[in-house]
Each structure stands twice: as structure tokens, then as C-alpha cells.
HTML snippet that shows the backbone in 3Dmol.js (N, CA, C, O; Angstrom):
<script src="https://3Dmol.org/build/3Dmol-min.js"></script>
<div id="view" style="width:600px;height:400px;position:relative"></div>
<script>
const pdb = `
ATOM      1  N   MET A   1     282.785 252.124-101.512  1.00  0.00           N
ATOM      2  CA  MET A   1     282.636 253.431-100.887  1.00  0.00           C
ATOM      3  C   MET A   1     283.850 253.691 -99.980  1.00  0.00           C
ATOM      4  O   MET A   1     284.463 252.778 -99.427  1.00  0.00           O
ATOM      5  N   THR A   2     284.145 254.937 -99.868  1.00  0.00           N
ATOM      6  CA  THR A   2     285.275 255.295 -99.018  1.00  0.00           C
ATOM      7  C   THR A   2     284.721 255.581 -97.656  1.00  0.00           C
ATOM      8  O   THR A   2     283.508 255.676 -97.471  1.00  0.00           O
ATOM      9  N   ALA A   3     285.606 255.718 -96.704  1.00  0.00           N
ATOM     10  CA  ALA A   3     285.196 255.987 -95.329  1.00  0.00           C
ATOM     11  C   ALA A   3     284.529 257.321 -95.218  1.00  0.00           C
ATOM     12  O   ALA A   3     283.631 257.490 -94.394  1.00  0.00           O
ATOM     13  N   LEU A   4     284.936 258.284 -96.023  1.00  0.00           N
ATOM     14  CA  LEU A   4     284.398 259.604 -95.984  1.00  0.00           C
ATOM     15  C   LEU A   4     282.905 259.575 -96.474  1.00  0.00           C
ATOM     16  O   LEU A   4     282.022 260.161 -95.847  1.00  0.00           O
ATOM     17  N   SER A   5     282.673 258.885 -97.592  1.00  0.00           N
ATOM     18  CA  SER A   5     281.245 258.807 -98.096  1.00  0.00           C
ATOM     19  C   SER A   5     280.368 258.059 -97.139  1.00  0.00           C
ATOM     20  O   SER A   5     279.184 258.379 -97.035  1.00  0.00           O
ATOM     21  N   CYS A   6     280.880 257.084 -96.436  1.00  0.00           N
ATOM     22  CA  CYS A   6     280.063 256.313 -95.472  1.00  0.00           C
ATOM     23  C   CYS A   6     279.629 257.260 -94.323  1.00  0.00           C
ATOM     24  O   CYS A   6     278.491 257.194 -93.859  1.00  0.00           O
ATOM     25  N   LYS A   7     280.519 258.107 -93.888  1.00  0.00           N
ATOM     26  CA  LYS A   7     280.144 259.044 -92.812  1.00  0.00           C
ATOM     27  C   LYS A   7     279.102 260.055 -93.307  1.00  0.00           C
ATOM     28  O   LYS A   7     278.210 260.451 -92.556  1.00  0.00           O
ATOM     29  N   THR A   8     279.219 260.461 -94.547  1.00  0.00           N
ATOM     30  CA  THR A   8     278.289 261.450 -95.126  1.00  0.00           C
ATOM     31  C   THR A   8     276.910 260.867 -95.214  1.00  0.00           C
ATOM     32  O   THR A   8     275.925 261.519 -94.866  1.00  0.00           O
ATOM     33  N   PHE A   9     276.831 259.624 -95.686  1.00  0.00           N
ATOM     34  CA  PHE A   9     275.514 258.977 -95.811  1.00  0.00           C
ATOM     35  C   PHE A   9     274.982 258.420 -94.468  1.00  0.00           C
ATOM     36  O   PHE A   9     273.812 258.048 -94.376  1.00  0.00           O
ATOM     37  N   GLY A  10     275.797 258.365 -93.482  1.00  0.00           N
ATOM     38  CA  GLY A  10     275.379 257.864 -92.191  1.00  0.00           C
ATOM     39  C   GLY A  10     274.429 258.763 -91.471  1.00  0.00           C
ATOM     40  O   GLY A  10     273.679 258.275 -90.625  1.00  0.00           O
ATOM     41  N   MET A  11     274.402 260.039 -91.741  1.00  0.00           N
ATOM     42  CA  MET A  11     273.541 261.019 -91.099  1.00  0.00           C
ATOM     43  C   MET A  11     272.301 261.258 -91.955  1.00  0.00           C
ATOM     44  O   MET A  11     272.364 261.295 -93.184  1.00  0.00           O
ATOM     45  N   VAL A  12     271.220 261.412 -91.294  1.00  0.00           N
ATOM     46  CA  VAL A  12     269.954 261.647 -92.003  1.00  0.00           C
ATOM     47  C   VAL A  12     269.557 263.110 -91.786  1.00  0.00           C
ATOM     48  O   VAL A  12     269.335 263.512 -90.644  1.00  0.00           O
ATOM     49  N   ARG A  13     269.465 263.893 -92.818  1.00  0.00           N
ATOM     50  CA  ARG A  13     269.098 265.268 -92.688  1.00  0.00           C
ATOM     51  C   ARG A  13     267.600 265.456 -92.790  1.00  0.00           C
ATOM     52  O   ARG A  13     267.056 266.318 -92.100  1.00  0.00           O
ATOM     53  N   ALA A  14     266.936 264.725 -93.581  1.00  0.00           N
ATOM     54  CA  ALA A  14     265.510 264.839 -93.744  1.00  0.00           C
ATOM     55  C   ALA A  14     264.911 263.567 -94.178  1.00  0.00           C
ATOM     56  O   ALA A  14     265.562 262.754 -94.835  1.00  0.00           O
ATOM     57  N   ARG A  15     263.651 263.366 -93.819  1.00  0.00           N
ATOM     58  CA  ARG A  15     262.916 262.205 -94.294  1.00  0.00           C
ATOM     59  C   ARG A  15     261.625 262.736 -94.949  1.00  0.00           C
ATOM     60  O   ARG A  15     260.982 263.663 -94.456  1.00  0.00           O
ATOM     61  N   TYR A  16     261.299 262.135 -96.025  1.00  0.00           N
ATOM     62  CA  TYR A  16     260.118 262.574 -96.759  1.00  0.00           C
ATOM     63  C   TYR A  16     259.101 261.420 -96.779  1.00  0.00           C
ATOM     64  O   TYR A  16     259.444 260.241 -96.859  1.00  0.00           O
ATOM     65  N   GLY A  17     257.899 261.816 -96.704  1.00  0.00           N
ATOM     66  CA  GLY A  17     256.826 260.853 -96.804  1.00  0.00           C
ATOM     67  C   GLY A  17     255.575 261.481 -97.428  1.00  0.00           C
ATOM     68  O   GLY A  17     255.397 262.698 -97.385  1.00  0.00           O
ATOM     69  N   VAL A  18     254.768 260.696 -97.969  1.00  0.00           N
ATOM     70  CA  VAL A  18     253.525 261.163 -98.537  1.00  0.00           C
ATOM     71  C   VAL A  18     252.375 260.368 -97.929  1.00  0.00           C
ATOM     72  O   VAL A  18     252.332 259.139 -97.983  1.00  0.00           O
ATOM     73  N   ALA A  19     251.454 261.118 -97.354  1.00  0.00           N
ATOM     74  CA  ALA A  19     250.240 260.495 -96.829  1.00  0.00           C
ATOM     75  C   ALA A  19     249.095 260.575 -97.814  1.00  0.00           C
ATOM     76  O   ALA A  19     248.891 261.588 -98.482  1.00  0.00           O
ATOM     77  N   PHE A  20     248.400 259.553 -97.885  1.00  0.00           N
ATOM     78  CA  PHE A  20     247.236 259.552 -98.815  1.00  0.00           C
ATOM     79  C   PHE A  20     246.144 258.633 -98.251  1.00  0.00           C
ATOM     80  O   PHE A  20     246.409 257.742 -97.443  1.00  0.00           O
ATOM     81  N   GLY A  21     245.001 258.862 -98.671  1.00  0.00           N
ATOM     82  CA  GLY A  21     243.913 258.026 -98.201  1.00  0.00           C
ATOM     83  C   GLY A  21     242.821 258.059 -99.260  1.00  0.00           C
ATOM     84  O   GLY A  21     242.819 258.930-100.129  1.00  0.00           O
ATOM     85  N   PHE A  22     241.951 257.169 -99.191  1.00  0.00           N
ATOM     86  CA  PHE A  22     240.818 257.146-100.055  1.00  0.00           C
ATOM     87  C   PHE A  22     239.628 256.571 -99.312  1.00  0.00           C
ATOM     88  O   PHE A  22     239.776 255.803 -98.361  1.00  0.00           O
ATOM     89  N   SER A  23     238.459 256.955 -99.760  1.00  0.00           N
ATOM     90  CA  SER A  23     237.279 256.499 -99.165  1.00  0.00           C
ATOM     91  C   SER A  23     236.271 256.094-100.277  1.00  0.00           C
ATOM     92  O   SER A  23     236.426 256.502-101.428  1.00  0.00           O
ATOM     93  N   HIS A  24     235.300 255.334 -99.943  1.00  0.00           N
ATOM     94  CA  HIS A  24     234.290 254.973-100.965  1.00  0.00           C
ATOM     95  C   HIS A  24     232.935 255.126-100.316  1.00  0.00           C
ATOM     96  O   HIS A  24     232.803 255.104 -99.093  1.00  0.00           O
ATOM     97  N   LEU A  25     231.949 255.280-101.143  1.00  0.00           N
ATOM     98  CA  LEU A  25     230.578 255.428-100.703  1.00  0.00           C
ATOM     99  C   LEU A  25     229.807 254.341-101.380  1.00  0.00           C
ATOM    100  O   LEU A  25     229.858 254.190-102.601  1.00  0.00           O
ATOM    101  N   THR A  26     229.104 253.596-100.605  1.00  0.00           N
ATOM    102  CA  THR A  26     228.210 252.556-101.124  1.00  0.00           C
ATOM    103  C   THR A  26     226.859 253.154-101.533  1.00  0.00           C
ATOM    104  O   THR A  26     226.193 253.780-100.708  1.00  0.00           O
ATOM    105  N   VAL A  27     226.472 252.983-102.712  1.00  0.00           N
ATOM    106  CA  VAL A  27     225.190 253.497-103.189  1.00  0.00           C
ATOM    107  C   VAL A  27     224.228 252.339-103.357  1.00  0.00           C
ATOM    108  O   VAL A  27     224.338 251.517-104.266  1.00  0.00           O
ATOM    109  N   ASN A  28     223.281 252.316-102.435  1.00  0.00           N
ATOM    110  CA  ASN A  28     222.290 251.272-102.508  1.00  0.00           C
ATOM    111  C   ASN A  28     221.122 251.697-103.433  1.00  0.00           C
ATOM    112  O   ASN A  28     221.066 252.860-103.832  1.00  0.00           O
ATOM    113  N   PRO A  29     220.226 250.817-103.770  1.00  0.00           N
ATOM    114  CA  PRO A  29     219.150 251.179-104.686  1.00  0.00           C
ATOM    115  C   PRO A  29     218.246 252.344-104.199  1.00  0.00           C
ATOM    116  O   PRO A  29     217.720 253.108-105.008  1.00  0.00           O
ATOM    117  N   THR A  30     218.082 252.458-102.887  1.00  0.00           N
ATOM    118  CA  THR A  30     217.287 253.515-102.364  1.00  0.00           C
ATOM    119  C   THR A  30     217.916 254.883-102.648  1.00  0.00           C
ATOM    120  O   THR A  30     217.250 255.812-103.106  1.00  0.00           O
ATOM    121  N   ILE A  31     219.209 254.975-102.365  1.00  0.00           N
ATOM    122  CA  ILE A  31     219.922 256.212-102.628  1.00  0.00           C
ATOM    123  C   ILE A  31     219.919 256.519-104.108  1.00  0.00           C
ATOM    124  O   ILE A  31     219.719 257.672-104.492  1.00  0.00           O
ATOM    125  N   TRP A  32     220.129 255.540-104.936  1.00  0.00           N
ATOM    126  CA  TRP A  32     220.188 255.706-106.403  1.00  0.00           C
ATOM    127  C   TRP A  32     218.823 256.227-106.908  1.00  0.00           C
ATOM    128  O   TRP A  32     218.806 257.098-107.778  1.00  0.00           O
ATOM    129  N   ASP A  33     217.708 255.739-106.408  1.00  0.00           N
ATOM    130  CA  ASP A  33     216.370 256.193-106.784  1.00  0.00           C
ATOM    131  C   ASP A  33     216.176 257.626-106.339  1.00  0.00           C
ATOM    132  O   ASP A  33     215.598 258.417-107.084  1.00  0.00           O
ATOM    133  N   GLU A  34     216.636 257.990-105.152  1.00  0.00           N
ATOM    134  CA  GLU A  34     216.468 259.346-104.664  1.00  0.00           C
ATOM    135  C   GLU A  34     217.268 260.354-105.485  1.00  0.00           C
ATOM    136  O   GLU A  34     216.816 261.479-105.699  1.00  0.00           O
ATOM    137  N   VAL A  35     218.468 259.949-105.951  1.00  0.00           N
ATOM    138  CA  VAL A  35     219.203 260.826-106.786  1.00  0.00           C
ATOM    139  C   VAL A  35     218.476 261.097-108.102  1.00  0.00           C
ATOM    140  O   VAL A  35     218.437 262.239-108.561  1.00  0.00           O
ATOM    141  N   PHE A  36     217.904 260.066-108.709  1.00  0.00           N
ATOM    142  CA  PHE A  36     217.197 260.316-109.929  1.00  0.00           C
ATOM    143  C   PHE A  36     215.903 261.010-109.771  1.00  0.00           C
ATOM    144  O   PHE A  36     215.367 261.546-110.740  1.00  0.00           O
ATOM    145  N   SER A  37     215.340 261.024-108.508  1.00  0.00           N
ATOM    146  CA  SER A  37     214.130 261.761-108.310  1.00  0.00           C
ATOM    147  C   SER A  37     214.394 263.265-108.331  1.00  0.00           C
ATOM    148  O   SER A  37     213.449 264.047-108.445  1.00  0.00           O
ATOM    149  N   LEU A  38     215.645 263.686-108.225  1.00  0.00           N
ATOM    150  CA  LEU A  38     215.993 265.076-108.264  1.00  0.00           C
ATOM    151  C   LEU A  38     215.939 265.612-109.694  1.00  0.00           C
ATOM    152  O   LEU A  38     216.030 266.824-109.889  1.00  0.00           O
ATOM    153  N   ALA A  39     215.796 264.765-110.675  1.00  0.00           N
ATOM    154  CA  ALA A  39     215.741 265.201-112.038  1.00  0.00           C
ATOM    155  C   ALA A  39     214.520 266.081-112.306  1.00  0.00           C
ATOM    156  O   ALA A  39     214.524 266.894-113.230  1.00  0.00           O
ATOM    157  N   THR A  40     213.496 265.914-111.507  1.00  0.00           N
ATOM    158  CA  THR A  40     212.279 266.711-111.678  1.00  0.00           C
ATOM    159  C   THR A  40     212.230 267.945-110.736  1.00  0.00           C
ATOM    160  O   THR A  40     211.218 268.639-110.638  1.00  0.00           O
ATOM    161  N   PHE A  41     213.374 268.181-110.049  1.00  0.00           N
ATOM    162  CA  PHE A  41     213.480 269.343-109.141  1.00  0.00           C
ATOM    163  C   PHE A  41     213.472 270.637-109.976  1.00  0.00           C
ATOM    164  O   PHE A  41     214.132 270.740-111.010  1.00  0.00           O
ATOM    165  N   GLU A  42     212.726 271.580-109.502  1.00  0.00           N
ATOM    166  CA  GLU A  42     212.654 272.869-110.233  1.00  0.00           C
ATOM    167  C   GLU A  42     213.155 273.948-109.285  1.00  0.00           C
ATOM    168  O   GLU A  42     212.699 274.033-108.144  1.00  0.00           O
ATOM    169  N   ILE A  43     214.094 274.776-109.750  1.00  0.00           N
ATOM    170  CA  ILE A  43     214.643 275.815-108.926  1.00  0.00           C
ATOM    171  C   ILE A  43     213.571 276.866-108.680  1.00  0.00           C
ATOM    172  O   ILE A  43     212.909 277.295-109.626  1.00  0.00           O
ATOM    173  N   PRO A  44     213.380 277.296-107.428  1.00  0.00           N
ATOM    174  CA  PRO A  44     212.325 278.387-107.189  1.00  0.00           C
ATOM    175  C   PRO A  44     212.747 279.686-107.912  1.00  0.00           C
ATOM    176  O   PRO A  44     213.928 279.953-108.129  1.00  0.00           O
ATOM    177  N   VAL A  45     211.745 280.454-108.261  1.00  0.00           N
ATOM    178  CA  VAL A  45     212.014 281.704-108.974  1.00  0.00           C
ATOM    179  C   VAL A  45     212.858 282.605-108.172  1.00  0.00           C
ATOM    180  O   VAL A  45     213.774 283.222-108.716  1.00  0.00           O
ATOM    181  N   TRP A  46     212.600 282.726-106.858  1.00  0.00           N
ATOM    182  CA  TRP A  46     213.379 283.635-106.044  1.00  0.00           C
ATOM    183  C   TRP A  46     214.867 283.211-105.926  1.00  0.00           C
ATOM    184  O   TRP A  46     215.734 284.077-105.808  1.00  0.00           O
ATOM    185  N   ASP A  47     215.156 281.967-105.955  1.00  0.00           N
ATOM    186  CA  ASP A  47     216.509 281.488-105.881  1.00  0.00           C
ATOM    187  C   ASP A  47     217.277 281.770-107.199  1.00  0.00           C
ATOM    188  O   ASP A  47     218.467 282.086-107.210  1.00  0.00           O
ATOM    189  N   ASP A  48     216.504 281.634-108.320  1.00  0.00           N
ATOM    190  CA  ASP A  48     217.079 281.964-109.570  1.00  0.00           C
ATOM    191  C   ASP A  48     217.411 283.497-109.679  1.00  0.00           C
ATOM    192  O   ASP A  48     218.431 283.875-110.256  1.00  0.00           O
ATOM    193  N   LEU A  49     216.542 284.338-109.123  1.00  0.00           N
ATOM    194  CA  LEU A  49     216.804 285.735-109.097  1.00  0.00           C
ATOM    195  C   LEU A  49     218.021 286.075-108.202  1.00  0.00           C
ATOM    196  O   LEU A  49     218.819 286.959-108.515  1.00  0.00           O
ATOM    197  N   ARG A  50     218.125 285.349-107.099  1.00  0.00           N
ATOM    198  CA  ARG A  50     219.263 285.597-106.199  1.00  0.00           C
ATOM    199  C   ARG A  50     220.555 285.256-106.875  1.00  0.00           C
ATOM    200  O   ARG A  50     221.532 285.996-106.763  1.00  0.00           O
ATOM    201  N   LEU A  51     220.579 284.134-107.586  1.00  0.00           N
ATOM    202  CA  LEU A  51     221.818 283.717-108.313  1.00  0.00           C
ATOM    203  C   LEU A  51     222.118 284.696-109.427  1.00  0.00           C
ATOM    204  O   LEU A  51     223.287 284.947-109.722  1.00  0.00           O
ATOM    205  N   ASP A  52     221.081 285.265-110.064  1.00  0.00           N
ATOM    206  CA  ASP A  52     221.305 286.288-111.070  1.00  0.00           C
ATOM    207  C   ASP A  52     221.898 287.565-110.466  1.00  0.00           C
ATOM    208  O   ASP A  52     222.727 288.240-111.077  1.00  0.00           O
ATOM    209  N   ALA A  53     221.440 287.875-109.232  1.00  0.00           N
ATOM    210  CA  ALA A  53     221.992 289.048-108.575  1.00  0.00           C
ATOM    211  C   ALA A  53     223.469 288.872-108.222  1.00  0.00           C
ATOM    212  O   ALA A  53     224.247 289.822-108.309  1.00  0.00           O
ATOM    213  N   VAL A  54     223.850 287.668-107.826  1.00  0.00           N
ATOM    214  CA  VAL A  54     225.247 287.395-107.508  1.00  0.00           C
ATOM    215  C   VAL A  54     226.065 287.488-108.792  1.00  0.00           C
ATOM    216  O   VAL A  54     227.147 288.075-108.792  1.00  0.00           O
ATOM    217  N   ASN A  55     225.559 286.913-109.895  1.00  0.00           N
ATOM    218  CA  ASN A  55     226.303 286.934-111.148  1.00  0.00           C
ATOM    219  C   ASN A  55     226.354 288.287-111.749  1.00  0.00           C
ATOM    220  O   ASN A  55     227.249 288.550-112.551  1.00  0.00           O
ATOM    221  N   ALA A  56     225.414 289.210-111.404  1.00  0.00           N
ATOM    222  CA  ALA A  56     225.434 290.549-112.013  1.00  0.00           C
ATOM    223  C   ALA A  56     226.548 291.398-111.417  1.00  0.00           C
ATOM    224  O   ALA A  56     226.848 292.449-111.984  1.00  0.00           O
ATOM    225  N   LEU A  57     227.176 291.019-110.322  1.00  0.00           N
ATOM    226  CA  LEU A  57     228.273 291.776-109.748  1.00  0.00           C
ATOM    227  C   LEU A  57     229.399 291.869-110.758  1.00  0.00           C
ATOM    228  O   LEU A  57     229.599 290.886-111.472  1.00  0.00           O
ATOM    229  N   PRO A  58     230.111 292.884-110.882  1.00  0.00           N
ATOM    230  CA  PRO A  58     230.229 294.064-110.054  1.00  0.00           C
ATOM    231  C   PRO A  58     229.314 295.212-110.404  1.00  0.00           C
ATOM    232  O   PRO A  58     229.509 296.334-109.936  1.00  0.00           O
ATOM    233  N   SER A  59     228.273 294.928-111.260  1.00  0.00           N
ATOM    234  CA  SER A  59     227.270 296.004-111.564  1.00  0.00           C
ATOM    235  C   SER A  59     226.330 296.106-110.365  1.00  0.00           C
ATOM    236  O   SER A  59     225.365 295.349-110.262  1.00  0.00           O
ATOM    237  N   ILE A  60     226.612 297.035-109.467  1.00  0.00           N
ATOM    238  CA  ILE A  60     225.944 297.167-108.207  1.00  0.00           C
ATOM    239  C   ILE A  60     224.438 297.433-108.392  1.00  0.00           C
ATOM    240  O   ILE A  60     223.618 296.791-107.736  1.00  0.00           O
ATOM    241  N   GLY A  61     224.089 298.322-109.231  1.00  0.00           N
ATOM    242  CA  GLY A  61     222.691 298.681-109.442  1.00  0.00           C
ATOM    243  C   GLY A  61     221.815 297.499-109.870  1.00  0.00           C
ATOM    244  O   GLY A  61     220.731 297.280-109.331  1.00  0.00           O
ATOM    245  N   THR A  62     222.316 296.747-110.853  1.00  0.00           N
ATOM    246  CA  THR A  62     221.602 295.567-111.348  1.00  0.00           C
ATOM    247  C   THR A  62     221.509 294.507-110.260  1.00  0.00           C
ATOM    248  O   THR A  62     220.474 293.859-110.111  1.00  0.00           O
ATOM    249  N   ALA A  63     222.597 294.325-109.492  1.00  0.00           N
ATOM    250  CA  ALA A  63     222.565 293.288-108.463  1.00  0.00           C
ATOM    251  C   ALA A  63     221.608 293.669-107.368  1.00  0.00           C
ATOM    252  O   ALA A  63     220.926 292.792-106.838  1.00  0.00           O
ATOM    253  N   ILE A  64     221.518 294.938-106.997  1.00  0.00           N
ATOM    254  CA  ILE A  64     220.590 295.357-105.863  1.00  0.00           C
ATOM    255  C   ILE A  64     219.154 295.175-106.332  1.00  0.00           C
ATOM    256  O   ILE A  64     218.319 294.718-105.552  1.00  0.00           O
ATOM    257  N   VAL A  65     218.823 295.529-107.625  1.00  0.00           N
ATOM    258  CA  VAL A  65     217.458 295.383-108.111  1.00  0.00           C
ATOM    259  C   VAL A  65     217.072 293.875-108.117  1.00  0.00           C
ATOM    260  O   VAL A  65     215.985 293.500-107.678  1.00  0.00           O
ATOM    261  N   LEU A  66     217.974 293.050-108.615  1.00  0.00           N
ATOM    262  CA  LEU A  66     217.638 291.590-108.677  1.00  0.00           C
ATOM    263  C   LEU A  66     217.567 291.015-107.255  1.00  0.00           C
ATOM    264  O   LEU A  66     216.754 290.124-107.008  1.00  0.00           O
ATOM    265  N   ALA A  67     218.407 291.505-106.298  1.00  0.00           N
ATOM    266  CA  ALA A  67     218.349 290.991-104.933  1.00  0.00           C
ATOM    267  C   ALA A  67     216.989 291.379-104.286  1.00  0.00           C
ATOM    268  O   ALA A  67     216.352 290.567-103.615  1.00  0.00           O
ATOM    269  N   TYR A  68     216.578 292.622-104.507  1.00  0.00           N
ATOM    270  CA  TYR A  68     215.304 293.030-103.948  1.00  0.00           C
ATOM    271  C   TYR A  68     214.085 292.298-104.598  1.00  0.00           C
ATOM    272  O   TYR A  68     213.086 292.003-103.941  1.00  0.00           O
ATOM    273  N   ALA A  69     214.226 292.027-105.908  1.00  0.00           N
ATOM    274  CA  ALA A  69     213.175 291.227-106.575  1.00  0.00           C
ATOM    275  C   ALA A  69     213.075 289.816-106.049  1.00  0.00           C
ATOM    276  O   ALA A  69     211.991 289.244-105.929  1.00  0.00           O
ATOM    277  N   SER A  70     214.278 289.249-105.727  1.00  0.00           N
ATOM    278  CA  SER A  70     214.356 287.894-105.140  1.00  0.00           C
ATOM    279  C   SER A  70     213.742 287.911-103.800  1.00  0.00           C
ATOM    280  O   SER A  70     212.961 287.012-103.487  1.00  0.00           O
ATOM    281  N   LEU A  71     214.041 288.881-102.970  1.00  0.00           N
ATOM    282  CA  LEU A  71     213.451 288.981-101.596  1.00  0.00           C
ATOM    283  C   LEU A  71     211.978 289.132-101.654  1.00  0.00           C
ATOM    284  O   LEU A  71     211.262 288.453-100.919  1.00  0.00           O
ATOM    285  N   GLU A  72     211.485 290.003-102.504  1.00  0.00           N
ATOM    286  CA  GLU A  72     210.037 290.227-102.631  1.00  0.00           C
ATOM    287  C   GLU A  72     209.335 288.961-103.084  1.00  0.00           C
ATOM    288  O   GLU A  72     208.266 288.635-102.568  1.00  0.00           O
ATOM    289  N   THR A  73     209.896 288.256-104.015  1.00  0.00           N
ATOM    290  CA  THR A  73     209.319 287.000-104.532  1.00  0.00           C
ATOM    291  C   THR A  73     209.272 285.954-103.460  1.00  0.00           C
ATOM    292  O   THR A  73     208.288 285.228-103.319  1.00  0.00           O
ATOM    293  N   PHE A  74     210.385 285.876-102.676  1.00  0.00           N
ATOM    294  CA  PHE A  74     210.477 284.892-101.583  1.00  0.00           C
ATOM    295  C   PHE A  74     209.436 285.172-100.503  1.00  0.00           C
ATOM    296  O   PHE A  74     208.771 284.259-100.012  1.00  0.00           O
ATOM    297  N   ILE A  75     209.302 286.480-100.134  1.00  0.00           N
ATOM    298  CA  ILE A  75     208.277 286.825 -99.125  1.00  0.00           C
ATOM    299  C   ILE A  75     206.912 286.536 -99.549  1.00  0.00           C
ATOM    300  O   ILE A  75     206.100 286.053 -98.760  1.00  0.00           O
ATOM    301  N   ALA A  76     206.602 286.831-100.849  1.00  0.00           N
ATOM    302  CA  ALA A  76     205.232 286.564-101.373  1.00  0.00           C
ATOM    303  C   ALA A  76     204.957 285.087-101.310  1.00  0.00           C
ATOM    304  O   ALA A  76     203.863 284.679-100.920  1.00  0.00           O
ATOM    305  N   ARG A  77     205.943 284.255-101.692  1.00  0.00           N
ATOM    306  CA  ARG A  77     205.748 282.780-101.645  1.00  0.00           C
ATOM    307  C   ARG A  77     205.496 282.264-100.273  1.00  0.00           C
ATOM    308  O   ARG A  77     204.609 281.438-100.060  1.00  0.00           O
ATOM    309  N   VAL A  78     206.310 282.768 -99.288  1.00  0.00           N
ATOM    310  CA  VAL A  78     206.139 282.307 -97.897  1.00  0.00           C
ATOM    311  C   VAL A  78     204.769 282.747 -97.392  1.00  0.00           C
ATOM    312  O   VAL A  78     204.072 281.963 -96.747  1.00  0.00           O
ATOM    313  N   LEU A  79     204.370 283.985 -97.672  1.00  0.00           N
ATOM    314  CA  LEU A  79     203.079 284.452 -97.191  1.00  0.00           C
ATOM    315  C   LEU A  79     201.923 283.631 -97.787  1.00  0.00           C
ATOM    316  O   LEU A  79     200.939 283.348 -97.103  1.00  0.00           O
ATOM    317  N   ASP A  80     202.052 283.261 -99.045  1.00  0.00           N
ATOM    318  CA  ASP A  80     200.985 282.436 -99.681  1.00  0.00           C
ATOM    319  C   ASP A  80     200.952 281.050 -99.001  1.00  0.00           C
ATOM    320  O   ASP A  80     199.874 280.502 -98.771  1.00  0.00           O
ATOM    321  N   ASP A  81     202.111 280.497 -98.686  1.00  0.00           N
ATOM    322  CA  ASP A  81     202.084 279.183 -97.975  1.00  0.00           C
ATOM    323  C   ASP A  81     201.551 279.270 -96.604  1.00  0.00           C
ATOM    324  O   ASP A  81     200.855 278.360 -96.153  1.00  0.00           O
ATOM    325  N   LEU A  82     201.857 280.369 -95.886  1.00  0.00           N
ATOM    326  CA  LEU A  82     201.292 280.597 -94.558  1.00  0.00           C
ATOM    327  C   LEU A  82     199.770 280.832 -94.597  1.00  0.00           C
ATOM    328  O   LEU A  82     199.053 280.375 -93.707  1.00  0.00           O
ATOM    329  N   ALA A  83     199.307 281.500 -95.563  1.00  0.00           N
ATOM    330  CA  ALA A  83     197.883 281.782 -95.679  1.00  0.00           C
ATOM    331  C   ALA A  83     197.070 280.481 -95.784  1.00  0.00           C
ATOM    332  O   ALA A  83     195.981 280.380 -95.219  1.00  0.00           O
ATOM    333  N   VAL A  84     197.600 279.497 -96.503  1.00  0.00           N
ATOM    334  CA  VAL A  84     196.910 278.239 -96.670  1.00  0.00           C
ATOM    335  C   VAL A  84     196.862 277.497 -95.297  1.00  0.00           C
ATOM    336  O   VAL A  84     195.836 276.903 -94.964  1.00  0.00           O
ATOM    337  N   ARG A  85     197.889 277.526 -94.558  1.00  0.00           N
ATOM    338  CA  ARG A  85     197.985 276.816 -93.268  1.00  0.00           C
ATOM    339  C   ARG A  85     197.393 277.556 -92.073  1.00  0.00           C
ATOM    340  O   ARG A  85     197.265 276.974 -90.996  1.00  0.00           O
ATOM    341  N   SER A  86     197.032 278.815 -92.238  1.00  0.00           N
ATOM    342  CA  SER A  86     196.611 279.597 -91.132  1.00  0.00           C
ATOM    343  C   SER A  86     195.131 279.533 -90.849  1.00  0.00           C
ATOM    344  O   SER A  86     194.340 279.184 -91.726  1.00  0.00           O
ATOM    345  N   SER A  87     194.748 279.868 -89.630  1.00  0.00           N
ATOM    346  CA  SER A  87     193.298 279.845 -89.249  1.00  0.00           C
ATOM    347  C   SER A  87     192.748 281.265 -89.495  1.00  0.00           C
ATOM    348  O   SER A  87     191.560 281.484 -89.258  1.00  0.00           O
ATOM    349  N   ILE A  88     193.533 282.209 -89.946  1.00  0.00           N
ATOM    350  CA  ILE A  88     193.074 283.546 -90.264  1.00  0.00           C
ATOM    351  C   ILE A  88     192.221 283.510 -91.501  1.00  0.00           C
ATOM    352  O   ILE A  88     192.573 282.834 -92.468  1.00  0.00           O
ATOM    353  N   PRO A  89     191.115 284.212 -91.505  1.00  0.00           N
ATOM    354  CA  PRO A  89     190.207 284.161 -92.697  1.00  0.00           C
ATOM    355  C   PRO A  89     190.966 284.629 -93.959  1.00  0.00           C
ATOM    356  O   PRO A  89     191.798 285.535 -93.900  1.00  0.00           O
ATOM    357  N   PRO A  90     190.646 283.972 -95.120  1.00  0.00           N
ATOM    358  CA  PRO A  90     191.320 284.303 -96.366  1.00  0.00           C
ATOM    359  C   PRO A  90     191.153 285.720 -96.792  1.00  0.00           C
ATOM    360  O   PRO A  90     192.041 286.264 -97.448  1.00  0.00           O
ATOM    361  N   THR A  91     190.006 286.378 -96.437  1.00  0.00           N
ATOM    362  CA  THR A  91     189.799 287.747 -96.836  1.00  0.00           C
ATOM    363  C   THR A  91     190.778 288.635 -96.214  1.00  0.00           C
ATOM    364  O   THR A  91     191.187 289.619 -96.829  1.00  0.00           O
ATOM    365  N   LEU A  92     191.196 288.345 -94.994  1.00  0.00           N
ATOM    366  CA  LEU A  92     192.196 289.143 -94.289  1.00  0.00           C
ATOM    367  C   LEU A  92     193.545 289.020 -94.947  1.00  0.00           C
ATOM    368  O   LEU A  92     194.294 289.996 -94.981  1.00  0.00           O
ATOM    369  N   TRP A  93     193.889 287.848 -95.479  1.00  0.00           N
ATOM    370  CA  TRP A  93     195.184 287.631 -96.123  1.00  0.00           C
ATOM    371  C   TRP A  93     195.170 288.406 -97.504  1.00  0.00           C
ATOM    372  O   TRP A  93     196.174 288.991 -97.908  1.00  0.00           O
ATOM    373  N   SER A  94     194.049 288.379 -98.163  1.00  0.00           N
ATOM    374  CA  SER A  94     194.055 289.049 -99.463  1.00  0.00           C
ATOM    375  C   SER A  94     193.943 290.536 -99.269  1.00  0.00           C
ATOM    376  O   SER A  94     193.930 291.287-100.245  1.00  0.00           O
TER     377      SER A  94
END
`;
const viewer = $3Dmol.createViewer("view");
viewer.addModel(pdb, "pdb");
viewer.setStyle({}, {cartoon: {color: "spectrum"}});
viewer.zoomTo();
viewer.render();
</script>
């Protein structure tokens, strides 16, 4: 190398580096069994209607009708669950 090239390489203009990391998750038998218990999970009707409303966009009319149907179904389900737990007479709920 010549003296000129040594001076050029003697200065550092930039340094580059790459940061990386990794993590792991230990799955014990209890967690594994709970994951497989989700196989019997059934999506509530109101949530399915809500997802359909989101997917219906940009068709505003269809999305609004599906969103209202989802809301009405959700309210009916919650009221039915509350009626069972309430001390109010069943005839009043119906």
C-alpha cells in the first residue's frame, strides 16, 4: 500500500452493524392440551355477522345491515344470559 492509500483507509466514515435477537417459548403439556381444546371452539353468530360486515365494505348498505344484525344478535344473547342469572321473574323478561 502506498502512503496515500493508508491515509484514506485510516479514517472511518461509517460503521454498520446488524442487531438481531430470538426468543423461544416453552410449551408444557398443560399449554399443549389447552391449545387443542380450542378445536371445539365455535364462533358466536354475532361475531360472524360482525366479520361479514367488515368484509362487505366498501358496500356501505350491506355492511350497515350486517352490523345492525350483529348488534341485535349480541344484545339478544346477553339479555338471555342475564335473564337466567337474574332474580327478576321470567315472565317479566319474556
